[in-house]
GUVONU-425766 format. One record per residue (C-alpha): residue in three letters; y, z, x. Coordinates in steps of 0.25 Angstrom, whole numbers, plus 5000, padded with zeros to 4 digits. Example, Ala and Ser with C-alpha at 12.3 -4.5 7.8 and 13.67 -1.06 7.14 Angstrom:
% GUVONU-425766
ALA498250315049/SER499650295055/
//
This chain:
% GUVONU-425766
MET484450375107/THR485850315108/LYS485850165105/LYS486350075117/ILE487450015108/LEU487950145104/LYS488050195119/ALA488850075122/LEU489850105111/ALA489950245115/GLY490450195129/GLU489150205137/LYS488850105148/GLN487450055148/LYS486749985159/ILE486149885149/PRO487149855138/PRO486649855123/ILE486549715117/TRP486749655104/MET487349515099/MET488349475089/ARG487649395078/GLN486249435084/ALA485649425070/GLY485949275068/ARG485649135067/TYR485149115082/LEU483849195078/PRO482749125070/GLU482349255063/TYR483849265058/ARG483749125052/GLU482449155045/THR483049275039/ARG484349205035/ALA483449095028/GLN482749205021/ALA484049265016/GLY484549125011/ASP485949125017/PHE486849215026/LEU487549295016/SER486149325009/LEU485649375023/CYS486849465025/TYR486649535011/ASN485149545012/SER485049685019/GLU483549665023/LEU483749525029/ALA485149565035/ALA484449685042/GLU483249585046/VAL484249495053/THR484949605060/LEU483649655065/GLN483149525070/PRO483949515084/ILE483549665086/ARG482049635085/ARG482249505093/TYR483149565104/GLY483249715103/PHE484749715103/ASP485449845104/ALA486149835091/ALA485949765078/ILE487149715070/LEU487149705055/PHE486849565050/ALA488049535040/ASP489349455041/ILE490749495042/LEU491149415029/LEU490249505020/LEU491449605020/PRO492449495014/GLN491349455004/ALA491149605000/LEU492749614998/GLY492549494988/ALA492649364996/ASP491749254993/LEU490849225005/TRP489849115008/PHE489249045020/VAL489248895022/THR488048845030/GLY488548805044/GLU489948845041/GLY490048995039/PRO490649085029/ARG491649055018/LEU492449155010/SER493449154999/THR494749175005/VAL495849285005/GLN497149215006/THR497949264994/LYS498349404988/LEU497449364976/ASP496249334986/PHE496449474992/ALA496549544978/ASN495149494975/LEU494549564986/ARG493749694984/LYS494149824990/PRO493449875002/GLU492649984995/GLU492049874986/ILE491349804997/ASN490049884998/GLU489249834987/THR489349694993/LEU489049745007/ALA487949845003/PRO486849745008/VAL487449755022/TYR487449905022/GLU485949895018/THR485749805030/VAL486349915039/LYS485450015033/ILE484149935035/LEU484549905049/SER484850055052/LYS483450085049/GLU482749965055/LEU483449945068/PRO482749995081/ARG483350135084/GLU483950085097/THR484749975090/THR486149995085/LEU486649945071/ILE487949875071/GLY488749855058/PHE489949765058/ALA491049695050/GLY492049585053/ALA493449635057/PRO494549615046/TRP495249505053/THR494049425055/VAL493549445041/ALA494949415036/THR494949275043/TYR493749235035/MET494249295022/VAL495649215023/ALA495049085028/GLY493749095020/ARG492949055032/GLY492949065047/THR494148985054/PRO494348955069/ASP495649025070/GLN495749115058/ALA497049035054/PRO496949075039/ALA496949225042/HIS498049215052/LEU498849135042/LEU498649235031/LYS498949355040/ASN500249285044/ASP500649225030/ASN500249345021/PRO500049465030/GLU500049565018/LEU498849495012/PHE498149475026/ASP498349625029/ASN497749665015/LEU496549585018/MET496449645032/ASN496549785026/LEU495549755016/LEU494549705027/VAL494849835035/GLU494449925024/GLY493249835020/THR492749835034/ILE492849985035/GLU492050005022/TYR491049895026/LEU490749955040/SER490750095036/HIS489650065026/GLN488849995037/ILE488950125046/ASN488550205034/ALA487350115033/GLY486950135047/ALA487750045056/GLU487950115070/VAL489050025076/ILE490049935069/LYS490649805075/ILE491949745070/PHE491949595072/ASP493349525073/SER492849385076/TRP494249325075/ALA495149435081/GLY495449335093/SER496349255083/LEU497249375082/LYS498349385092/GLY499449495095/ASN499849585084/ASP498849515075/PHE497649565083/ASP498149705082/LYS498349695067/TYR497149615063/ALA496149645073/LEU496349775080/GLU496949855068/PRO495949825058/CYS494849855068/LYS495449985071/LYS495550025056/ILE494149995054/ILE493650065066/SER494550185063/ALA493950195048/LEU492550175053/LYS492650285064/GLY493250375054/LYS492050365044/HIS491050345055/PRO491550405068/ASN490350375077/ILE490150225073/PRO490450135085/ILE491250015082/ILE491349885090/ALA492549795088/PHE492549645091/PRO493949575091/ARG493349445096/GLN494149365105/ALA495249465106/GLY495449435121/ASP496349535127/ARG496449615114/TYR495049665117/ILE495749755127/GLY495849895120/PHE495349845106/ALA494149945105/LYS495050055109/GLN496150015099/ALA495249985088/GLY494350115090/ALA493150035092/ASP492050075102/CYS491749945107/VAL492449805108/ALA491549675107/LEU492149555115/ASP491849405114/GLU491649315126/SER493049265127/VAL493249385137/SER492449415149/ALA491549535151/GLU492249565164/TRP493549565156/ILE492949655146/SER492449755156/GLN493849765162/ASN494649765149/ILE493849815138/GLN492649895142/VAL493549995149/ASP493750045135/GLY492350055131/CYS491149975125/VAL491249825125/GLN490349725118/GLY490049585122/ASN490249475127/LEU489249365131/ALA489649235125/SER488649195114/SER488549055119/HIS487549105130/MET486649135118/VAL486548985116/SER486548935131/GLY485749045137/GLY485249015152/SER485749085164/VAL487149085159/LEU486749185148/ILE486049275158/ASP487249275168/GLU488349295157/THR487549405150/LYS487449475164/ARG488849455167/VAL489249525153/VAL488349645156/LYS488849665170/ALA490349645167/LEU490249755156/SER489249845163/ASN490349945167/GLY490550005152/PRO489950005138/HIS489449865134/ILE488749805122/PHE488149675126/ASN488449565116/LEU488949425114/GLY490449385113/HIS490149345099/GLY489049315090/ILE487749245095/THR487749095089/PRO486649035081/GLU486248935092/ALA485949045102/ASP484549055108/PRO483849185104/LYS483249175118/ASN484549185125/VAL484849315117/GLN483649375124/ILE484049325137/MET485349395136/ILE484749525131/ASP483649525143/THR484849495153/ILE485549615148/ARG484349715147/ASN483649665160/ALA484949665169/GLU484849735182/
//
């Protein structure tokens, strides 16, 4: 049996596209909130292999998605590299910053991350045994640019200005940080694959703030290096790239980076994706996550529109970004039923 997600990633067009959702294991589900309370806090949940596997499995049990994505966080890698990481309730992550040569010198080497990340690999091993046979297991990491923006600023920022400032004012330091993150990401993802991940996704959530040559240097090239190294070690592993809000730079990205699929956010239309991106192969996306909150006939109509627009080629149905905590779980079921029961 070839799994539906793997068929799409191999370039096969399917009448009913496979479905999963970014952040499908998360705060919109009451069972997730219960498990997180049991863990104590978010980081404890990430590093508790049994509980992290449990929250990964919850949306599969509830909805029967075609893929499960490992429950972890993109900032576990910088923590493994030696950054201090903590979460402020209601505000999100905080990190010790990398803004000087000394800050960078205090970071660990890529090969030193695995002891810290061992619980994540254990979660993957548990999932590879416990997931239904038809469900694909996706491992992931943040792309170097996106992870670097957090490491430089010490938190999420609306425009990634601290990272842009550092790359312009001290390009040598910033390039060293990016190279370290490329190597660390290769190490991290290779271990996920060894533990049982069947597909890898690289999230570049802030790629859209990079323009012109900067996009090539800090979004495309790092992704290309990571994919090339992973394909060298694991030739059969499919890889999904997500340079969020890349706009016209989505065109040709998968082919240039060596990815098997490109995920797209809702800032581009499904019709545009069909004409400009899907001609190169598999696409993933791109229903606006706001429909998981508002629901109603608009959710059904928009879901049908995305499916129809992308029905002429390989497509993995997903949201344009992560489902939000205020989403109604019933709307997720409506979306799935609309896709799977389509005439």
